[in-house]
C-alpha positions in Angstrom: 0.0 0.0 0.0 1.0 3.6 -0.6 -0.1 5.7 2.5 -1.5 9.1 1.5 -0.3 11.8 3.8 -1.5 14.8 1.8 -4.8 14.9 3.8 -3.4 14.0 7.2 -5.5 15.5 10.0 -8.3 16.4 7.6 -11.6 14.8 6.8 -12.2 13.2 3.4 -15.3 11.7 1.8 -14.8 8.6 -0.3 -17.7 7.7 -2.6 -17.7 4.3 -4.4 -16.4 1.3 -2.5 -15.2 -1.1 -5.2 -11.6 -1.9 -5.7 -10.1 1.6 -6.1 -12.4 3.2 -3.5 -11.5 0.7 -0.8 -7.8 1.1 -1.5 -8.2 4.9 -1.4 -9.9 4.8 2.0 -7.3 2.5 3.4 -4.4 4.6 2.1 -5.9 7.8 3.4 -6.4 6.3 6.9 -2.9 5.0 6.8 -1.7 8.5 6.1 -3.6 10.1 8.9 -6.8 11.3 7.3 -10.3 11.0 8.8 -12.4 9.1 6.2 -16.1 8.9 5.6 -16.9 6.1 3.2 -20.2 5.6 1.3 -21.6 3.7 -1.6 -25.1 3.7 -3.1 -25.0 -0.1 -3.0 -25.8 -1.9 0.2 -23.5 -4.8 -0.5 -20.6 -2.5 -1.1 -21.2 -0.7 2.1 -21.3 -4.1 3.9 -18.0 -5.1 2.4 -16.4 -1.9 3.6 -17.8 -2.3 7.1 -16.4 -5.9 7.1 -13.0 -4.5 6.3 -13.1 -2.1 9.2 -13.7 1.1 7.2 -15.9 3.9 8.6 -19.1 3.9 6.6 -21.0 7.2 6.9 -24.3 8.2 5.2 -23.1 10.9 2.9 -26.6 11.7 1.8 -27.2 13.4 5.2 -23.6 14.6 5.9 -22.4 18.2 6.3 -20.2 18.5 3.2 -18.6 21.6 4.5 -16.6 19.5 6.9 -14.8 17.7 4.1 -11.5 18.8 2.5 -12.2 16.7 -0.7 -14.4 14.1 -2.3 -12.5 11.1 -3.6 -14.8 9.7 -6.3 -14.5 6.2 -7.7 -13.9 6.3 -11.5 -17.1 4.4 -12.2 -19.3 7.1 -10.7 -20.5 9.8 -13.2 -18.6 13.0 -12.9 -20.3 15.0 -15.7 -22.4 12.8 -17.9 -25.1 11.8 -18.4 -25.4 14.0 -15.3 -23.2 14.5 -12.2 -23.7 12.1 -9.4 -25.5 13.6 -6.4 -22.2 13.5 -4.4 -20.5 15.6 -7.1 -23.2 18.2 -6.8 -22.9 18.2 -3.0 -19.2 18.6 -3.2 -19.4 21.5 -5.7 -22.1 23.2 -3.6 -19.7 23.0 -0.6 -16.8 24.3 -2.6 -14.6 21.3 -2.2 -12.5 19.5 -4.9 -13.5 16.3 -6.6 -10.6 14.0 -7.3 -9.8 10.3 -7.8 -7.5 7.7 -6.2 -5.0 8.3 -9.0 -4.8 12.0 -8.1 -4.0 11.0 -4.5 -1.1 8.9 -6.0 0.1 11.9 -8.1 0.1 14.2 -5.1 1.9 11.8 -2.8 4.4 11.0 -5.5 5.2 14.8 -5.8 6.2 14.8 -2.2 9.0 12.2 -2.6 12.6 13.3 -2.5 13.7 10.3 -4.6 10.8 10.1 -7.0 10.2 6.9 -9.0 9.4 7.3 -12.7 5.9 6.9 -14.0 4.7 5.6 -17.4 1.0 6.4 -18.0 -0.9 4.6 -20.8 -4.3 5.3 -22.3 -6.3 5.0 -25.6 -9.5 3.3 -26.6 -7.9 -0.1 -27.5 -4.6 -1.7 -26.6 -4.1 -0.1 -23.2 -3.9 -3.3 -21.2 -1.5 -5.1 -23.6 0.7 -2.1 -23.8 0.8 -1.6 -20.0 1.6 -5.3 -19.4 4.2 -5.3 -22.1 5.9 -2.2 -20.9 6.0 -3.7 -17.4 7.4 -6.9 -18.8 10.1 -5.2 -20.8 11.3 -3.1 -17.8 11.3 -6.1 -15.5 13.2 -8.1 -18.1 15.8 -5.2 -18.0 16.0 -5.6 -14.2 13.9 -2.7 -12.9 11.7 -2.9 -9.9 8.4 -2.2 -11.6 4.8 -1.9 -10.3 1.8 -2.2 -12.6 -1.8 -1.0 -11.8 -4.5 1.6 -12.2 -7.1 0.4 -14.6 -5.4 -3.0 -14.8 -4.7 -5.4 -11.9 -4.1 -3.6 -8.6 -5.6 -0.3 -7.7 -2.9 2.3 -7.8 -2.8 3.0 -4.1 -2.5 -0.8 -3.4 0.8 -0.9 -5.3 4.2 -1.3 -3.6 5.4 1.8 -1.8 7.6 4.4 -3.5 10.7 3.2 -1.7 10.3 -0.3 -3.2 9.7 0.7 -6.8 11.8 2.2 -9.6 9.0 2.7 -12.2 5.2 2.6 -12.0 3.4 1.6 -15.2 -0.2 2.7 -15.0 -3.1 2.0 -17.3 -5.5 4.9 -17.1 -9.1 5.2 -18.4 -10.7 8.4 -19.4 -12.7 8.3 -16.2 -9.5 8.2 -14.1 -7.8 11.0 -16.1 -10.8 13.2 -15.6 -10.2 13.0 -11.8 -6.5 13.7 -11.8 -5.7 17.4 -12.5 -2.0 17.1 -11.6 -1.2 14.1 -13.7 2.3 14.6 -15.2 3.8 11.2 -16.1 7.4 10.9 -17.2 6.2 9.1 -20.3 2.6 9.3 -21.5 1.2 7.0 -24.1 -2.0 7.6 -26.2 -2.5 4.7 -28.6 -5.7 5.5 -30.5 -9.2 7.0 -30.2 -12.4 5.7 -31.5 -16.0 6.4 -30.2 -16.3 4.9 -26.7 -17.8 5.9 -23.3 -19.8 8.7 -24.9 -22.5 8.2 -22.4 -19.9 9.3 -19.8 -18.3 12.1 -21.8 -21.2 13.5 -23.9 -19.3 13.9 -27.2 -16.3 12.4 -29.0 -14.6 15.8 -28.7 -14.8 15.8 -24.9 -13.7 12.2 -24.7 -10.6 13.1 -26.8 -9.9 16.2 -24.8 -9.8 14.2 -21.6 -7.4 11.7 -23.1 -5.2 14.4 -24.5 -4.5 15.7 -20.9 -2.3 12.6 -20.3 0.1 13.3 -23.1 -0.1 17.1 -23.0 1.5 17.1 -19.5 3.8 14.2 -20.0 7.6 14.5 -20.0 7.7 12.5 -23.2 4.5 12.0 -25.2 4.1 8.8 -27.3 1.1 9.1 -29.6 -0.4 6.9 -32.3 -1.3 8.9 -35.4 -3.6 6.6 -37.3 -6.8 8.3 -36.4 -7.7 12.0 -36.9 -8.2 12.8 -33.2 -4.8 11.4 -32.2 -3.1 12.9 -35.2 -4.3 16.4 -34.2 -3.2 15.7 -30.6 0.3 14.7 -31.8 0.5 17.9 -33.9 -0.4 20.1 -31.0 2.1 18.4 -28.7 4.9 18.8 -31.3 3.9 22.4 -31.9 4.2 23.0 -28.2 7.8 21.9 -28.4 7.8 19.1 -25.8 9.5 15.7 -26.4 7.1 13.6 -28.5 7.1 10.5 -30.6 4.5 9.6 -33.3 3.8 6.0 -34.1 2.4 4.9 -37.4 1.0 1.5 -38.3 2.1 0.9 -41.9 0.0 -2.2 -42.7 -3.2 -1.6 -40.8 -6.1 -3.2 -42.9 -8.7 -1.6 -40.6 -8.1 1.9 -41.7 -11.1 4.2 -41.7 -11.7 7.1 -44.0 -9.8 9.5 -41.6 -6.6 7.3 -41.7 -3.2 8.8 -41.9 -2.1 9.8 -45.4 1.2 9.7 -47.1 1.4 13.5 -46.7 0.8 13.1 -42.9 3.6 10.5 -42.7 6.1 12.8 -44.5 5.2 15.6 -42.1 5.9 13.5 -39.0 9.0 12.0 -40.7 10.3 15.5 -41.3 10.1 16.1 -37.5 12.4 13.2 -37.0 10.0 11.8 -34.4 8.2 9.0 -36.3 8.3 5.3 -35.4 6.7 3.0 -38.0 5.4 -0.5 -37.3 4.1 -3.4 -39.4 2.9 -7.0 -39.1 6.4 -8.3 -38.5 8.3 -5.6 -36.6 9.0 -2.1 -35.4 11.3 0.3 -37.3 12.7 3.7 -36.4 13.4 3.2 -32.7 16.7 4.7 -31.3 17.9 1.1 -30.9 17.1 0.2 -34.5 14.5 -2.3 -35.8 12.9 -5.0 -33.7 11.2 -8.1 -35.1 7.9 -9.6 -34.0 8.5 -12.8 -36.0 9.3 -14.8 -32.8 6.8 -12.9 -30.5 3.8 -15.2 -30.7 1.6 -13.2 -28.4 2.0 -10.0 -30.4 0.3 -10.9 -33.6 -1.2 -8.3 -35.9 -0.4 -4.7 -36.8 -2.3 -3.4 -33.8 0.1 -5.4 -31.5 3.0 -3.9 -33.5 1.7 -0.5 -32.4 1.5 -1.7 -28.8 5.0 -3.1 -29.0 6.4 0.2 -30.5 4.7 2.2 -27.8 6.0 -0.1 -25.0 9.5 0.1 -26.3 9.4 3.9 -26.7 8.0 4.2 -23.1 10.8 2.0 -21.7 13.4 4.0 -23.5 11.9 7.3 -22.3 12.1 6.5 -18.6 15.4 4.8 -18.4 18.5 7.0 -18.0 21.0 4.3 -18.8 19.9 3.2 -22.3 22.3 0.2 -22.3 19.8 -1.4 -19.8 17.2 -1.4 -22.6 19.5 -2.1 -25.5 18.2 -3.8 -28.7 18.9 -7.3 -27.6 17.2 -6.8 -24.2 14.1 -5.4 -25.8 14.0 -8.1 -28.4 14.3 -10.8 -25.8 11.5 -9.1 -23.8 9.2 -9.0 -26.8 9.9 -12.7 -27.6 9.2 -13.8 -24.0 6.1 -11.6 -23.4 3.4 -14.1 -22.2 0.4 -12.0 -23.3 -2.8 -11.3 -21.3 -5.7 -13.6 -20.7 -8.8 -13.0 -22.9 -6.9 -10.8 -25.4 -6.1 -13.0 -28.5 -4.9 -15.6 -26.0 -3.8 -18.8 -27.7 -5.5 -21.5 -25.6 -4.1 -24.4 -27.7 -4.8 -26.5 -30.8 -7.1 -29.2 -32.1 -5.9 -31.0 -35.2 -3.5 -28.1 -35.8 -6.3 -25.5 -35.6 -5.5 -22.8 -33.0 -8.3 -21.9 -30.6 -8.1 -18.3 -29.6 -9.7 -16.6 -26.6 -10.4 -13.0 -27.4 -13.3 -12.4 -25.0 -12.0 -8.9 -24.2 -13.2 -7.9 -27.7 -16.4 -6.2 -26.5 -16.8 -4.1 -29.6 -16.4 -4.4 -33.4 -13.2 -2.3 -33.5 -11.5 -4.8 -31.2 -12.8 -7.8 -33.1 -11.4 -6.3 -36.3 -7.9 -6.8 -34.9 -8.6 -10.5 -34.2 -10.1 -11.1 -37.7 -6.9 -9.8 -39.3 -4.4 -11.6 -37.1 -5.2 -15.3 -37.5 -5.2 -15.9 -41.3 -8.1 -16.8 -43.5 -10.6 -19.6 -43.2 -11.6 -18.5 -39.7 -14.2 -20.2 -37.5 -15.5 -17.1 -35.7 -17.5 -17.4 -32.5 -19.4 -14.1 -32.1 -22.3 -12.6 -30.2 -23.6 -11.4 -26.9 -25.1 -8.1 -26.0 -24.7 -6.0 -29.2 -23.4 -2.5 -29.2 -24.5 0.3 -31.5 -23.7 -0.6 -35.1 -23.5 -4.3 -34.4 -21.0 -6.0 -36.7 -21.8 -4.0 -39.9 -18.4 -2.3 -39.8 -16.7 -5.7 -40.0 -18.0 -6.5 -43.5 -14.6 -5.9 -45.1 -13.3 -8.9 -43.1 -16.1 -11.3 -43.7 -14.2 -12.9 -46.6 -11.7 -14.2 -44.1 -14.5 -16.2 -42.3 -15.2 -19.8 -43.3 -18.1 -20.1 -40.8 -19.5 -18.0 -38.0 -21.1 -19.5 -34.8 -23.6 -17.0 -33.3 -24.3 -16.8 -29.6 -26.3 -14.7 -27.2 -28.9 -11.9 -27.6 -27.4 -10.6 -30.8 -27.5 -13.9 -32.7 -30.7 -13.1 -34.6 -29.5 -9.6 -35.7 -26.0 -10.9 -36.6 -27.5 -13.8 -38.6 -29.3 -11.2 -40.8 -26.1 -9.2 -41.3 -24.0 -12.3 -42.2 -26.8 -13.5 -44.5 -26.7 -10.3 -46.5 -23.0 -10.8 -47.1 -23.2 -14.5 -47.9 -21.3 -15.7 -44.9 -21.9 -19.2 -43.7 -23.2 -19.3 -40.1 -24.7 -21.4 -37.4 -27.1 -20.0 -34.8 -25.8 -21.7 -31.6 -27.2 -19.4 -28.9 -24.9 -20.9 -26.2 -21.1 -20.8 -26.1 -21.0 -24.5 -25.3 -22.8 -25.4 -28.5 -20.6 -23.0 -30.5 -17.4 -24.6 -29.3 -18.8 -28.0 -30.0 -19.9 -27.1 -33.5 -16.5 -25.5 -34.3 -14.6 -28.5 -33.0 -16.8 -30.9 -35.0 -16.0 -28.9 -38.2 -12.3 -29.0 -37.4 -12.3 -32.7 -36.8 -14.3 -33.4 -40.0 -12.1 -31.2 -42.1 -8.6 -31.4 -40.6 -6.9 -30.4 -43.9 -8.4 -26.9 -43.6 -6.9 -26.2 -40.2 -8.5 -22.8 -39.9 -8.2 -20.9 -36.6 -11.2 -20.9 -34.2 -11.4 -17.4 -32.9 -13.8 -16.4 -30.0 -14.0 -12.7 -30.5 -17.5 -11.7 -29.5 -17.7 -8.0 -30.6 -20.3 -7.7 -27.9 -20.7 -7.1 -24.2 -21.0 -10.2 -22.1 -23.8 -9.4 -19.7 -26.6 -11.3 -21.5 -25.1 -14.6 -20.5 -22.1 -14.0 -18.4 -20.9 -12.1 -15.3 -18.3 -10.2 -17.4 -15.8 -10.7 -20.2 -13.4 -12.6 -17.9 -16.1 -15.1 -16.9 -17.0 -15.5 -20.6 -13.3 -16.1 -21.5 -12.8 -18.5 -18.6 -15.8 -20.6 -19.7 -14.5 -20.7 -23.3 -11.1 -21.8 -22.1 -12.7 -24.5 -19.9 -14.8 -25.8 -22.8 -12.0 -26.0 -25.3 -9.6 -27.6 -22.9 -12.2 -30.4 -22.3 -12.3 -31.3 -26.0 -10.9 -34.8 -26.8 -7.4 -34.6 -28.4 -7.1 -30.8 -27.6 -3.5 -29.8 -27.0 -3.1 -26.8 -24.5 -0.6 -24.1 -25.6 2.9 -24.9 -24.3 2.3 -28.6 -24.3 3.1 -29.4 -27.9 0.7 -26.9 -29.5 1.8 -24.2 -31.9 4.2 -21.6 -30.5 
C-alpha cells in the first residue's frame, strides 16, 4: 500500500467502494486522514464495514466538513449528469478527485521520485501496459503495474520499493487527476467509446489528451484523426514527442493517416513505424515480432512500439534497454488472458480466446491476425452498429457461430453478405460445432477465434467469466493440446 499523507488531519469523503475506493480509503487512513466512506449499493457498504472502514451516510452529511471528495472512477462526474455526491461537493466548494490523483500528489512529495509511465487509448491499453512492465522487469527494474489493470494504484508497492510505476489509465481516471504529469505518457488511439460518460467524442478526446499534453515524453499513435491532431499540438508546443504509425493496418477508416501526414511526421524526426512483422525507427534500430507469438497483428506492433518507446523514455542508462534486451523481452512476453490468448490447438487448428473484444473495432484486430478460413464465434449483448463495420473482413470467415442476444441480428447481417453461419445461442454449442468442423475437415486447419464483438452481460458475469468458460470448454475437447504442451508456438 502507498499511504496518502497529503490529507493528514483532515476529513475526506470517499464515494464508491469497489476496488479503487476501498484502496483509497485504506491509504488515506494509513496517512492520517479521517475518512467517511459511502456507496449507493448496500452490498458494497457491507464489504467496507467488514474490512473495518468507517461507513458514513453521505446523503445526510455536512459536506462543508470535508476537505475533498475522492470519487471512484465508475461514478459519473459530468455525464449523463453529475452524481449527487459531485453536486454536493461542488455546492460545498470542495474539490472532486480520484485515487489516481492521490497517487500523483503523494508522488510529488517524494525526495527520490520513481518514474511513471501512464498509458491510455481506446484499444490496446492493457496489452501495452503489461508489455511495458514486462520489458522493464526483463531489464532488471523494480516495476509496479496497476491503475485500470490489476491492482488499484494505491494498493501498489510503496515508493521506496519501486523504480518505475506503469499505469493503465481510463478516461474516467484521467478526468479525476488534475495534476497528472507522467514521465512518459502514451496515447494509442481514439475511437468512439464511453460517450455516455463524456457526452461527445470531442470531450472524450480532450480528456485523453491531458495525459500526453502534460507528460515528460509523449508517445502518440497517429492513425486516427483525433490522435493525429493531438500529436501535432504536442509537437507544436515543443515538448518531447514520438509519433507511431502502423504501416499495414487493414482496418483503416476514412480518416486514416495519409502519405502526406507521414512525411510531415518524418520531417520532424520523431516517427516510429510499425508493421505486421516488426517495429522500425526506434533509437535502438529495428525489432522483429516474428518470434513474439503473443504479439500478432499490426495493432500489436503498435502496442510493441509504444511499449519500447516508453521504456526508452524513462530509463536514463539506455544500455539497460539495448536492442537485444528489448528483443528478448518481446519474444518472451506471455500475453494477457482474454486478449487474443492462444489456448491451444485441435488437429493443428489454433483456438483463440479474445473475450475482451467487446466491440467491433477490437474484433477487427482478431479477424486480421489469424489468417483466412476462420471459424468465428461471435455474439452477446450487441453495441451500437453491431458487426456491420466488420463487413470488409467477412471474406476471411469460413463459418460464424452465433451466440447470445445478438444472434438473430448478426445472422441477418451475415446472410446479407453471404457468410456461412450457425445459430448456436450458447457458447457450449458454439465450441462443440466449431470443434466438430475442425475434426471433420482437418486439412483446412483454420483458426477458431472467439472474438464476440459484444458485451457479455446477457449470458455471463463479465468478459473474464466469458473467456474463462471458453477456455474450460475447449480444454475439455478430446485430443485438444493446450498451448505450451506441444501446440503451436
